[in-house]
Structure formats: C-alpha cells, structure tokens
N, C-alpha and C positions, 0 to 999 in steps of 0.2 A: 248756266244756260236757261233756256225757256222754262218758265214755271217752276223753278227750283224755290225751295222754301226753307228758311231758317227761322225757327220759333224763338220764343223768349229765352233769355238767359243761356244761350249756347256760346261756346267758345270754339272758335275755328281758327286754326293754325294757317300758316303762310303757304302759298303756292299750291293751294287745294283747287280740285276741279269738281264741280257739281254738275252732271249731264242733266238733260231734260227731265223734269219731274223728280229729281232727287229731293227728298225732304228730311228734315230734322225735326223732331219733337223737341219739347223744352228741356233745358239743362243738359244738352248733349255736349260732349268734348270731342273735338276733331283734332288730330295732331297735324304736323307740317306734311305736305306732299301726299295728302290722301286723295284718292280718286274714288268718287262715287258715280257708278254708271247709271244710266237712265232707269227711272222708276225705282230706285233704291229708297227705302223707308228705314229710318232709324228711330227706334223707341226712346222714349224719354229717359234721361239719366244714363244712357249708354256712353261708352267711351270707345273711340277708334284711334289706335295708335299711329304714329308716324309711318309714311311710306306704305300704308295698307291700300289695298285695292279691293273695292266691293263691287261685285259683279251686277250686271243688268238684272233687274227686278228681284233683288235680294231684300229680305226682311231681317234687319239687324235688331235682335231682342236682347243680346247679351254683348259684353265687351269684346272687341277684336283687337288683339295684341298688335304691336308694330310689326311691319314687313309682311303681313299676312294677306293672301288673297281669300276672300270669303264669298260664298255663293249659296243660294237656296232659300227655302221658307220653312223654318227659320234658318239664318245664315249658319253656315258650318265652314270650318277651315278646309280649304281646297290645297293650297300650296303656298310657297313663297313668292312674293312679287319680284322675282329675279330680274326680269326685264326692267322694271322700274328702277331697282337698285342700281343695276348697271348704268343705266342712263343718268343716274345721279352721282356717279363716281365711285361707287363701292368696288373694291377690287374682287377679282374672281375668289380669292381666299376668303374675304369678308362674306361673300355671298354663300360660299361653301359652309362657313361657320354658322351663318343664319339657318341654312338648310338642315344642318345637324341639330341645331336648337329646335327647329320645327319638328324634326323626327323625334327628338327626346320628349317633347311636350305632347305631340298628337299621335305618334305612330308606335311608341314603345310599350303601351299598356301599362305604364307605371302610374300609380296613384299621383295626384297632383303635387302633393308635398314632396315626394321623392323625386319627381321630374324637376320641380323648382330648385331643390337641392343640388341636383346635377348641373342645372342651367346657372346657378350662382358659382359653382366651381368652374365652369367654362368662362364665365364673365371675368374671372380673376386675370386670365391671360388674353381674352378676347373682348376688347371694349365694345365692338359693335353688339354684343349680347347684353350689355348692361341696361339699355333702354327697354329691352324684352323682359328682363327680370323686374325691373323697377315698375313697369306697367302691370305686371301680374300682381305685384304687391298693392298696387292702388285700385285694383278692380273691385267695384262694388255690386255689379249686377252678375257676377260670375263670368267665366270666359266662354266664348264659343268652343264647343268641344265635340 
C-alpha cells in the first residue's frame, strides 16, 4: 500500500500484504502469507516466518516465528494467527496443534532448549509444527519472547 518500503537485499515471500508505511530495513526475510499492518517497522537482518501477522505500529527487532501474531515496541508474541490460518485452509486440529506449540514456546516458562526439544517431538507426528521448529533453528537475531 502507500509508502511501504522494502530496502536492499530483502527476500519477500508470496501473497504478503504490506499496509501503509510498513517498512523493511536491509537483509530482512519475510515468509509467505505474512501481513504487516500499518506503520510496522522491521529491523535489518530480522526474519518473519510464514503466516505471521504483525500488528499496527509494531517494531520488529528480533525474529518472529511462523504463525505468530506480534505486537508492540519492541514486538512481543501475542497469540497465533488462527483466523489467517483458517482462511488459508488449516484444519481446526492443525490450528489447535499450532496453538499448543505456541504455549510450549511462550507460556510454559521452559528454557528455550527444552521448549524446542518438546516442539521437535510434536513435529514428528504434526507436520504443521515442522516449519515452526525449522524457523527457530534458523533464527539469527533471537526470537521475540
């Protein structure tokens, strides 16, 4: 939309929406089906995973995993983008599994390594969790927490 900006060396996936004044610094990676609401700013070298939703006026300074809704200054994980996932054909069971993964990572008070171990176990039988686990392994700026 109006006045959105994509700086140098960015990688932007398919079917993304950048609302008014959404901006990416250099070397940012954006997955497929990501929505950046108005006035969102993404710091250089950050990654945002597929199906994430970044709320209005959010400052992304760390990596945002797939499926996550992030909000604030700096961005913090708020919830799972359940509405967006449903609109894209994810089943209620898949959305529930993703919500459980969110709770494991963000609400269980587990150290990151232990949470990731549990997520890997879940990914063995829940393929929708695989992108979540893979993204965490690729994170270079640390995760929003």
